[in-house]
C-alpha positions as CSV (number, residue, x, y, z in Angstrom):
1,K,-70.4,-36.4,87.4
2,L,-72.1,-37.9,84.1
3,P,-68.9,-39.6,83.0
4,R,-68.3,-41.4,86.2
5,K,-71.9,-42.1,87.0
6,F,-72.2,-44.2,83.7
7,L,-68.5,-45.9,84.7
8,Q,-69.9,-47.3,87.8
9,I,-73.1,-48.2,86.3
10,A,-71.1,-49.7,83.6
11,R,-68.6,-51.4,86.0
12,D,-71.0,-52.8,88.4
13,A,-73.2,-54.1,85.1
14,C,-70.0,-55.9,84.3
15,E,-69.3,-57.1,87.8
16,E,-72.8,-58.8,88.3
17,W,-72.7,-60.3,84.7
18,L,-69.1,-61.8,85.8
19,S,-70.1,-63.0,89.1
20,R,-73.3,-64.6,87.7
21,T,-71.1,-66.2,84.8
22,R,-68.7,-67.4,87.3
23,K,-71.0,-69.2,89.8
24,V,-72.2,-70.9,86.6
25,A,-68.6,-71.9,86.0
26,L,-68.2,-73.4,89.0
27,K,-71.4,-75.2,89.0
28,T,-71.2,-76.6,85.6
29,A,-67.4,-77.6,86.9
30,I,-64.7,-76.0,84.5
31,P,-61.7,-78.6,84.9
32,A,-59.4,-75.3,87.5
33,R,-55.4,-77.1,86.5
34,S,-55.8,-77.5,82.9
35,L,-57.7,-74.6,82.0
36,V,-57.3,-71.4,84.4
37,Q,-55.0,-68.7,84.1
38,Q,-54.9,-67.0,87.5
39,P,-53.6,-68.8,90.4
40,Q,-55.8,-67.8,92.9
41,F,-58.7,-70.1,91.6
42,L,-56.4,-72.9,91.3
43,D,-57.8,-74.7,94.9
44,I,-61.4,-73.8,94.6
45,L,-62.9,-75.2,90.7
46,P,-63.8,-78.8,90.2
47,T,-61.7,-81.1,87.9
48,D,-64.9,-82.3,85.5
49,N,-65.9,-82.5,81.6
50,P,-65.8,-79.0,80.9
51,P,-68.2,-76.8,79.3
52,F,-66.0,-74.4,77.8
53,S,-63.1,-74.7,76.0
54,T,-60.1,-74.0,77.3
55,H,-60.2,-70.6,74.7
56,D,-63.6,-69.4,76.5
57,Y,-62.3,-69.7,80.3
58,T,-59.3,-68.0,79.5
59,Y,-61.3,-65.3,78.0
60,F,-63.4,-65.5,80.9
61,D,-60.5,-65.2,83.2
62,Y,-59.1,-62.4,81.2
63,H,-62.4,-59.9,81.5
64,L,-62.5,-60.6,85.6
65,A,-58.8,-59.5,86.1
66,E,-59.7,-56.9,83.9
67,L,-62.9,-56.0,86.0
68,R,-61.0,-56.1,89.2
69,R,-58.8,-53.8,88.1
70,L,-61.5,-51.7,86.9
71,Q,-62.6,-51.6,90.5
72,R,-59.2,-50.4,91.8
73,L,-59.4,-47.3,89.9
74,F,-62.9,-46.3,90.1
75,P,-64.3,-47.9,93.8
76,M,-67.9,-46.8,94.2
77,S,-70.8,-48.2,96.2
78,Q,-73.1,-50.7,93.8
79,A,-76.2,-50.0,91.8
80,R,-79.4,-51.1,90.3
81,L,-79.1,-52.2,86.9
82,S,-81.3,-52.1,83.8
83,V,-80.9,-54.4,80.8
84,F,-80.4,-51.4,79.2
85,V,-77.3,-49.8,80.7
86,F,-75.9,-53.6,80.9
87,L,-75.6,-54.2,76.9
88,S,-74.2,-50.9,76.6
89,A,-71.7,-51.2,79.1
90,L,-70.8,-54.7,77.3
91,L,-70.9,-53.2,73.5
92,I,-68.9,-50.2,75.0
93,W,-65.9,-51.9,77.4
94,A,-65.8,-55.4,75.9
95,P,-64.4,-54.7,72.5
96,L,-61.6,-52.1,74.2
97,H,-60.9,-54.9,76.6
98,S,-60.4,-57.3,73.5
99,A,-58.2,-55.0,71.5
100,W,-56.0,-54.2,74.9
101,N,-55.4,-57.2,76.8
102,L,-56.3,-60.9,74.9
103,P,-54.5,-62.9,73.3
104,P,-54.8,-63.8,69.0
105,R,-58.7,-66.1,69.3
106,G,-57.6,-69.6,69.0
107,D,-54.3,-69.3,70.6
108,L,-53.7,-72.0,73.4
109,P,-52.3,-71.7,76.0
110,V,-49.3,-74.3,76.6
111,H,-47.9,-73.4,79.7
112,T,-44.4,-75.2,80.4
113,F,-40.8,-74.8,81.3
114,S,-38.5,-76.4,78.5
115,I,-34.5,-76.3,77.8
116,V,-33.0,-76.0,74.4
117,A,-29.1,-77.6,73.8
118,F,-26.6,-77.8,71.7
119,D,-23.3,-80.1,71.8
120,P,-20.3,-79.3,70.3
121,E,-18.6,-82.5,70.6
122,T,-21.3,-84.7,69.2
123,K,-23.2,-81.7,67.2
124,S,-26.4,-83.2,68.6
125,L,-29.3,-80.4,69.3
126,G,-32.1,-81.4,72.0
127,I,-35.0,-80.1,73.7
128,A,-36.5,-81.1,77.1
129,V,-39.8,-80.2,78.2
130,A,-42.8,-80.6,80.4
131,S,-46.1,-79.3,81.3
132,K,-49.2,-79.8,82.9
133,Y,-50.9,-79.6,79.8
134,L,-51.6,-83.2,77.7
135,A,-49.0,-84.1,74.7
136,V,-46.7,-81.2,75.1
137,G,-44.2,-83.0,73.6
138,S,-46.7,-82.6,70.1
139,A,-46.2,-78.9,70.3
140,V,-43.4,-77.3,71.8
141,P,-40.4,-79.2,70.5
142,W,-38.5,-78.8,66.9
143,A,-35.1,-79.9,66.0
144,K,-33.2,-80.8,62.7
145,A,-29.5,-82.3,62.5
146,G,-27.4,-79.6,61.3
147,V,-29.6,-76.7,61.8
148,G,-30.6,-76.1,65.2
149,A,-33.8,-76.8,67.5
150,V,-36.4,-74.4,68.1
151,A,-39.0,-74.3,71.5
152,T,-42.4,-72.6,71.1
153,Q,-44.9,-72.2,73.6
154,S,-46.9,-70.1,76.2
155,Y,-50.1,-69.2,74.1
156,V,-48.4,-71.5,71.5
157,N,-47.8,-71.0,67.5
158,V,-46.3,-73.7,66.1
159,T,-46.2,-72.6,63.5
160,L,-42.9,-71.0,64.5
161,G,-41.1,-74.2,64.8
162,A,-41.4,-75.4,61.4
163,S,-40.5,-71.9,60.2
164,G,-37.9,-71.1,62.9
165,L,-35.9,-74.9,60.9
166,D,-36.1,-72.9,57.5
167,L,-34.8,-69.6,59.2
168,L,-32.2,-71.8,60.3
169,K,-31.4,-73.8,57.3
170,S,-31.5,-70.4,55.1
171,G,-28.9,-69.5,57.1
172,N,-29.5,-67.1,59.3
173,N,-28.8,-67.4,63.3
174,A,-31.0,-67.9,66.1
175,K,-30.9,-64.4,67.2
176,T,-31.9,-62.7,62.9
177,T,-33.8,-66.3,63.6
178,L,-36.1,-65.5,66.7
179,D,-36.1,-62.0,65.3
180,S,-37.9,-62.4,62.0
181,L,-40.1,-65.3,63.6
182,L,-41.8,-62.5,66.4
183,K,-41.4,-60.0,63.2
184,E,-44.3,-61.6,61.5
185,D,-46.2,-62.9,64.6
186,K,-49.3,-60.9,65.5
187,G,-49.3,-62.3,69.3
188,R,-45.6,-61.5,69.5
189,D,-46.7,-60.4,73.2
190,W,-48.2,-63.7,74.5
191,R,-45.4,-65.9,73.0
192,Q,-42.2,-67.9,74.4
193,V,-39.7,-69.2,72.2
194,G,-36.1,-70.5,72.6
195,I,-33.5,-71.2,69.7
196,V,-30.3,-72.8,69.5
197,D,-28.9,-72.9,66.0
198,A,-26.3,-75.9,65.2
199,Q,-22.9,-73.5,66.0
200,G,-24.2,-73.1,69.5
201,E,-25.8,-69.6,69.4
202,V,-28.6,-69.1,71.4
203,A,-31.7,-66.4,71.6
204,A,-34.6,-66.5,73.7
205,F,-38.2,-64.2,74.1
206,T,-40.3,-64.1,76.3
207,G,-43.5,-62.1,75.4
208,P,-44.7,-59.3,77.9
209,R,-48.1,-60.8,78.3
210,C,-46.7,-64.7,79.0
211,V,-48.3,-65.8,82.8
212,A,-46.6,-64.9,85.7
213,W,-44.0,-66.7,86.1
214,A,-42.1,-66.2,83.4
215,G,-39.0,-65.8,81.4
216,S,-35.5,-67.4,81.0
217,K,-32.1,-68.1,81.4
218,Q,-28.8,-68.6,79.0
219,A,-25.6,-70.2,79.1
220,K,-22.9,-71.1,76.8
221,N,-25.1,-73.3,74.1
222,V,-28.4,-73.5,76.2
223,T,-31.2,-71.4,77.1
224,A,-33.9,-72.5,79.7
225,Q,-37.2,-71.0,79.1
226,G,-40.7,-71.0,81.0
227,N,-44.2,-69.7,81.9
228,L,-46.9,-70.4,85.0
229,L,-43.5,-71.4,86.9
230,T,-43.6,-71.5,90.8
231,G,-40.6,-68.8,90.2
232,P,-37.1,-68.2,88.8
233,E,-35.9,-70.6,90.7
234,V,-37.0,-73.4,88.1
235,I,-35.6,-71.6,85.5
236,D,-32.2,-71.0,87.7
237,A,-32.1,-74.6,88.5
238,M,-32.3,-75.9,85.1
239,I,-29.3,-74.2,84.2
240,V,-27.3,-75.5,87.0
241,A,-28.2,-78.7,87.0
242,Y,-27.1,-78.7,82.9
243,E,-24.0,-77.5,83.2
244,K,-23.1,-79.9,86.5
245,T,-24.5,-82.7,85.0
246,K,-21.4,-84.5,82.7
247,G,-22.2,-87.6,79.9
248,T,-24.2,-87.5,77.1
249,L,-26.9,-84.3,75.7
250,P,-30.2,-86.4,76.5
251,S,-28.8,-87.0,80.1
252,R,-27.6,-83.1,80.3
253,L,-31.1,-82.5,79.1
254,F,-32.7,-84.6,81.5
255,A,-30.9,-83.7,84.2
256,A,-32.1,-80.2,83.8
257,L,-35.6,-81.2,83.2
258,D,-36.0,-83.1,87.0
259,A,-33.9,-80.1,88.3
260,G,-36.6,-77.4,87.1
261,D,-39.5,-80.3,88.7
262,Q,-37.8,-80.3,91.7
263,A,-37.6,-77.0,91.7
264,G,-41.7,-76.3,91.3
265,G,-42.0,-76.7,87.8
266,D,-45.4,-75.7,85.9
267,K,-47.2,-74.2,89.0
268,R,-50.6,-76.3,88.0
269,G,-49.1,-79.3,88.3
270,K,-47.5,-82.1,86.4
271,Q,-49.0,-84.0,83.2
272,S,-46.6,-84.5,80.3
273,A,-42.8,-84.3,79.6
274,A,-41.2,-85.2,76.5
275,I,-37.0,-85.3,75.1
276,L,-36.1,-84.9,71.4
277,V,-32.6,-84.8,70.5
278,V,-31.0,-85.3,66.7
279,R,-27.9,-85.5,65.3
280,E,-26.3,-86.3,61.7
281,K,-27.3,-90.4,61.1
282,G,-28.3,-90.5,64.8
283,G,-31.8,-93.1,63.9
284,P,-32.4,-96.2,64.1
285,N,-29.2,-98.4,62.0
286,G,-27.8,-94.3,61.0
287,L,-30.9,-93.8,59.3
288,G,-32.6,-90.2,59.7
289,D,-31.7,-87.9,62.6
290,R,-33.7,-88.8,65.6
291,A,-31.3,-90.4,68.4
292,V,-34.1,-89.2,71.1
293,D,-37.8,-88.8,70.7
294,L,-39.8,-89.9,74.0
295,R,-42.9,-88.7,75.3
296,V,-44.7,-88.7,78.1
297,D,-48.2,-88.0,77.4
298,D,-50.3,-88.0,80.4
299,H,-49.0,-89.2,84.0
300,A,-49.0,-88.5,87.2
301,Q,-45.3,-88.3,87.6
302,P,-44.5,-87.4,83.9
303,V,-40.1,-86.2,84.4
304,A,-40.1,-89.7,86.6
305,E,-41.4,-91.4,83.7
306,L,-39.4,-89.6,81.0
307,G,-36.7,-90.8,83.1
308,R,-37.8,-94.6,83.2
309,L,-37.9,-94.2,79.6
310,L,-34.5,-93.1,78.5
311,K,-33.0,-96.1,81.1
312,L,-34.9,-98.1,79.2
313,Q,-33.0,-97.1,75.3
314,G,-29.6,-97.1,77.3
315,I,-29.2,-94.0,78.3
316,P,-27.9,-92.8,81.8
317,I,-29.3,-90.8,84.1
318,R,-28.8,-89.3,87.3
C-alpha cells in the first residue's frame, strides 16, 4: 500500500506542477506553431514572443506527455500535496524520465520533409526541403558534386551533413556512411537522415523517437523522408511526383516538394523551403559545383515562392 500511495502523491504532485506551468505558458504566450511538438496543442496556444526557448518548451511538452501516460497506468484520485512530497517526486521521477525519453540537451527540432536524389544522366545530386522552421535551408541540405548528398533533420545534428560527405568522399557508399554516422551519434533515436551517393545508391533512417508521422520511402536514385507530417501520403506523393516528372533534376525535385506540400506537408504549417543541386563545373562560369542554390527563409507560401525563384533562374517547373 505504501508504494502505491507514494505513486499517487508523486503523480499528483507532478500533475499539479505541470498544470500550473502550462497555465503560465499559455498566459505568457509560447508560440505554438514553431515550438510545440504535440499536435493537440497547435490550435490553442498563442503566437507572440516566447518567454522560453524552443528546447525549454520541448522538455515541458515531453514531461506533460509522460505525465499523461502515468495517469493511465495509475488511475487514482487527487490528493493534497506537501512541498516536501512535491520536491521528492521531482527528484525521483524527473531524472529517470530524462534518461529514458528526452532528446539530447541542446538539440533543436527541425521537423521537415525533404527529398534527396541523383540524376545518372547529368551526374547531378540534389536536395529539396520545406518546413515550418525558419531558414530550413541553413540546416538540412548538404551536397558535393561527385561525392553525394545528405539531408539531416528532425532533432537535427548538422555535423552529420559534413561528416557524411567526408565518409562518402573516402569511398563509403550511402549505406555504410549512414551506419557509421549513426554509430557515433548518441542522439540517433531522434535523428532522421537521407543519403544518396554518387552512384545513385540511397539510404535513409528515421529514429524511433522522431515525432509522428515520421518515415521515409525510396525509389531508384531517390529517397524522401519527413517527420511531424500530416501522414505517409506526403512522402508517397513526393516519390510519385519525382518519378512522373520529366526534365532536369531541379525541376523534378521541385515537383516532388510541391506534391508533398499539397498533400499536407508539415502539420504545423509553412515557413521556409530550399533547393540545392550540385554537379561538376555547375557553378557560375563553370566554376564551383553549385548549379542551383536557392532558399526561401521566411514566407507564407515558401514552396510557391521557391518555384518563382527557380523560374527566374530559367528552370522550368510544372
